[in-house]
N, C-alpha and C positions, 0 to 999 in steps of 0.2 A: 301267703294265705291270709285270710279276715284276722283279726286279733279279734279272738272272742273271748268275753269276757266267762270266767268259770266261778262256780260254788266254790266256793272258800277263799276268793279274794276278797279284799277290802270294800271291791269298791260292791259285789254284791254276795249273797247265799242262799243257802237255797228255799229261804221263803222267799224269794223272790220271784221265783220262778213256780208257786201257790196261785191256783184262780184266787182268794181272796187279793192279793200280794198285787195279779194282772187285771181285776178288775180295776182293784186305787188306783191303776196308773190309765189306766183307762179313761177313766174319771176324771183327769185331771188333763189328760191330754185334751176330750171334749171343750170343754172348760175352755181354757187355758192354749196360747200361741194361736188363735184364732183366725182368718180368711178370709170375711165375709163381705159377699154377693147378690148381688140381686136382679134378677131375669131382667134385662131390656127390654122386651115382648116379652108380658106371661102367658104362657103358654105348658101344660100338662106333657109331661116326657117320659120316655120308659129306655134305660137301657141292659140291654142281656149283655155281661162278662162272666167268660168264662179265668176259674186261677188254675197255677202251675200248664194248661194245656197240655192234656191229655187229647192223642190224638184223635178219639170221637170226640171233643171237641165242637171239632170240623170237620172229620166229613160225614158226623150225620150232625150233628148242634151248626155247623155250622152250614150245611144243608137243609138243614131246617126254615133258616134265618133266610135262606136265599131263598126256599118256596113264596114267602111275604116279602118279598123283596126289601127287606129292612139286614144293615151290619151290625155285628157285635162288638167287644169290646174280648181280646186274647190279654191274661196277664203274664209272662213268662220268666221262666229263670234258666238260662240259657245250660247254664248247666248240669241242666235237667235232660237236656237234649239226647235223646235218643235209649234211653235209661224206661224201666217199668218202674214202678211205686206202689198206694194204697188204692190208687184212681183210674190204673193202669198203663197200656205203651205212653209211652209219652212222645210228642213233637222227631218229627228227624228229617232232615233239612229239606229236602222241596215240600215238606208241610208250612214251609214258613214263606215259601213263594206262592204255594196254593192263596194263602194267606191273604193277603198284601194287596195280588192278583184280584182277588175277591172283592177289593176292597172293608174288609176289617180296618180294626187297628192293631196292634201290634204294642203291646202297654209293660213295662219291669216286674218285680215280678222281686227280684236280687238277685245276688248271680244263681246263689245254694237256694235256696227257698228257704232262708235263716231267717227264726223269729228275728226283730229290730233287739227284745233286750236280752240277746244275745252276741251284740257285738257295741263292741264302744260305736263313737258320731261318726269317728274318720274313718273308722272300718265298717259303718256302712254304707256313707259315703263310699267306699271308695267299691262295695261289691258294685253299686248301683252302676257306677260310671266302668264296672267293668263290661255290668255287661250290657249296656251300651252298645260298648263300643265292640265285641261279639256281635250282635245284630251287626252295624255296621258291617263287620265285619264280610255278613256273608249276606247280610241285604244292602247296600253301601251306602250313603247318606238317606240314614233313617232318625225322624223326630220321634221318639218316645217323649209324649207328653203327660200321659196320665202312670200315675204306681199306685197298688194295692198289699197290705200289708199279708205276708206271708203269717198264716195261723190267726190272723184277724188279732193281731196280738201288738197296741202302740202303745209306745212310751209317747212322754212332751218333750225329750233331746229327739228322741224320731224323729217327732211328724213338725217338730221346728226348724231342723235339717231338712228331710225332702220337700216340707211347703216353698220352701225355695228353689227345690229343683224339676220341682215337678207341675203344672196346671190342677194337677186334683192330686189327692191320694185314699183311695177307699178302704174304706171296715167292711167286717162283717157286724156290727150294729147296727141294730134292724131298724128302720122308719123312715118316711118320705123326705124328700129335701123339699124345704120348701125358704123361702126366701126368710130373713137372709141365710142365705145356706153357708157352712164353713168349707172349703172347698178340700185343705188338706185337712177336713174327716168326713168325707157324703158316708154314708149312709146305707146298707146296700140290705134286700131279702134278701136269702137262702130258696136254693131252687132244690130240693131234692127231697126225693122218697118218701125217706124217711119224716120228711116234717107235714107229705102233701099241699098242696096247691088251691087248697080251698081257701084261704087265706087272701093268697096270693089274689088272688081273684077282686074277694072285697077292699084289700088296696088296690089297684088301679082302677079302680071306681070310686072309691072317696075320690083320688086324685083329680079325676076329674073335673071333680067344685075347688077341686083346691089348688089347681094349675102348678101343681109338686112337680119334684122332678125324685121317681125310681127306679131306683138303679137293681140289679136279677143277678144271680150271684150264683154258679154252679163248676162242680166240674166236667167229672166226664157225664158222657147222654148213651145210652146202650139199657140195653133188654131186659139186664142183669146189673143192674149199676152195683160202686159202689157208694158206701153209706155215703159217700160228700156229693151224689151224681143222682141222677135220677132216668126215667125212660123217654122214649121217642113221644112218644105217646100224649106224658107231661109236659115236655116240653114244646109240643105242639099246638097242645091246648091250652097253655100261658101265648105262648108267641099268637096265636090267633086269637087268643081276650083282646093280648093289648092293642094288636092290629086292628081291632073295630071297634077299639074304644074311642078312634078318633086319634089317639096319643100320638107324638112324635115322638119315634124307637131308633133315636136312633145313637151311634157306636160315644162311649165317656164323651174322648178330644172335643169334637162338635156339639155336643150338650153343653159342656165346660161355656164354649162359644158366646155361648145366647148368656151369660151372667158375667158382671160391671161387677171390680173391684170398686168399693166406698171407701173414697181417704177419710183416713178419720175411724177408719170404722173394725180395724182389730180390735183382739181384745189387748188387755195389761197383761203383761208377763208377773 
């Protein structure tokens, strides 16, 4: 079992799990251990991503992406296979086959959707390795090049360790990814019914002039979504807006290939 860091141990306290502490950790992670990269041919891009992989993300969200001829990125925690969570019924074995057959990207979200702050670095790496192993057991040789931090919790040590394992690590910090982009701290906008989508249209419109990369994330896509999802109408509207904007709509791994790491551009720790 992964080595969890429990409150009361010498390395952590209850305060370490509070919102202010997590924000301080995120700030340190944003400023340090950066892997700065630049677009080789600047052009506006948009990526649609799904965390946890509830079934409706594929059966509804994936179908909507397919209507517009585009593909998305699904961050999966294999320990959630066949379970039910706050965002609904999770993916099953056949969903993994359908996702890959449709050309979507399957990415990593740790094994059991554990916050990085709750695991030691060796345990975090082991969790991700086991997640990759289980994916490969089901799908055969399959590369997972992208990672998303569960619950959006980022620590400096986790960022440093995972930055050497994955081409990109995605956060839930809002913002457009503009040159130079920290590939180990991708910013992203939520697509939640509780937040509305007006601001997303404005961000995509601005992105046209800035040649940036907008990453969007949600969970379930259904008529009565969870607090972390959106309706099919909302999702279809924002996909249509992104496609009509003229931006290239790509899975995260494909978009990341358009960046080049600059020698000497890494931040100092």
